[in-house]
C-alpha positions as a printed NumPy array, in Angstrom:
array([[ 201.78 ,  143.623, -189.496],
       [ 198.944,  142.133, -191.679],
       [ 196.042,  142.931, -189.582],
       [ 197.032,  146.427, -189.551],
       [ 197.44 ,  146.565, -193.157],
       [ 193.698,  145.127, -193.19 ],
       [ 192.958,  147.652, -191.034],
       [ 194.433,  150.339, -192.64 ],
       [ 192.548,  149.217, -196.238],
       [ 189.201,  149.037, -194.541],
       [ 189.781,  151.944, -192.86 ],
       [ 190.612,  153.808, -196.384],
       [ 187.894,  152.193, -198.207],
       [ 185.127,  153.834, -195.893],
       [ 186.604,  157.034, -196.156],
       [ 186.356,  156.185, -199.941],
       [ 182.51 ,  155.681, -199.392],
       [ 182.159,  158.502, -197.42 ],
       [ 183.42 ,  161.264, -199.746],
       [ 181.791,  159.469, -202.633],
       [ 177.963,  160.338, -200.604],
       [ 179.721,  163.529, -200.034],
       [ 180.206,  164.278, -203.597],
       [ 176.775,  162.602, -204.47 ],
       [ 174.951,  165.39 , -202.564],
       [ 176.934,  167.993, -203.371],
       [ 176.454,  167.576, -207.124],
       [ 172.482,  166.675, -206.802],
       [ 171.925,  169.555, -204.54 ],
       [ 175.418,  172.175, -203.78 ],
       [ 173.466,  175.019, -201.974],
       [ 171.443,  172.644, -200.195],
       [ 173.899,  169.712, -199.168],
       [ 175.153,  171.345, -195.688],
       [ 171.319,  172.093, -194.357],
       [ 169.996,  168.778, -195.736],
       [ 172.827,  167.153, -193.499],
       [ 172.182,  168.988, -190.628],
       [ 168.708,  168.44 , -190.844],
       [ 168.764,  164.763, -191.799],
       [ 171.496,  164.742, -188.381],
       [ 169.178,  166.55 , -186.213],
       [ 166.188,  164.4  , -187.363],
       [ 167.801,  161.202, -186.661],
       [ 168.172,  162.202, -183.118],
       [ 164.387,  163.118, -182.699],
       [ 162.727,  160.537, -184.809],
       [ 163.159,  157.56 , -182.307],
       [ 161.254,  160.035, -179.595],
       [ 157.931,  159.774, -181.574],
       [ 158.267,  155.728, -181.385],
       [ 157.531,  155.888, -178.125],
       [ 154.164,  156.717, -178.132],
       [ 153.291,  154.305, -180.717],
       [ 155.48 ,  151.34 , -178.862],
       [ 153.825,  152.058, -175.434],
       [ 149.956,  152.189, -176.782],
       [ 150.836,  149.327, -178.65 ],
       [ 150.615,  148.592, -182.842],
       [ 147.026,  147.538, -182.282],
       [ 145.7  ,  148.644, -185.892],
       [ 147.067,  149.239, -189.287],
       [ 147.564,  152.605, -189.191],
       [ 149.254,  152.935, -186.286],
       [ 151.858,  150.109, -187.881],
       [ 152.28 ,  151.74 , -191.164],
       [ 153.101,  155.004, -189.118],
       [ 155.743,  152.871, -187.073],
       [ 157.37 ,  151.559, -190.   ],
       [ 157.239,  155.093, -192.204],
       [ 159.086,  156.614, -188.923],
       [ 161.431,  153.707, -188.983],
       [ 162.233,  154.081, -192.758],
       [ 162.484,  158.124, -192.366],
       [ 165.028,  157.385, -189.602],
       [ 167.004,  155.085, -191.42 ],
       [ 167.276,  157.667, -194.111],
       [ 167.901,  160.727, -191.728],
       [ 170.6  ,  158.4  , -190.368],
       [ 172.147,  157.851, -194.029],
       [ 172.314,  161.308, -195.151],
       [ 172.823,  163.037, -191.811],
       [ 175.783,  160.531, -191.056],
       [ 178.57 ,  163.143, -192.517],
       [ 177.505,  166.064, -190.509],
       [ 180.406,  167.48 , -188.699],
       [ 183.014,  165.424, -190.604]])
């Protein structure tokens, strides 16, 4: 019984955090919140495909490494912003 209670608390906490994230974006850009979420969701899917050419050729110089890290950070941001798309 206590494990289900613990699970319920975690689920409720997760929902509260998700709602808080949604409200933040709604406050910042109320008219753009949905399009930003949709674009971020799809960017999070597409961006990893851009890693492939960089990783196949190797990160041999600083420009390629910086490009890869920039794509990686952009992907993390897109994942965070787009995670609530269609919820």
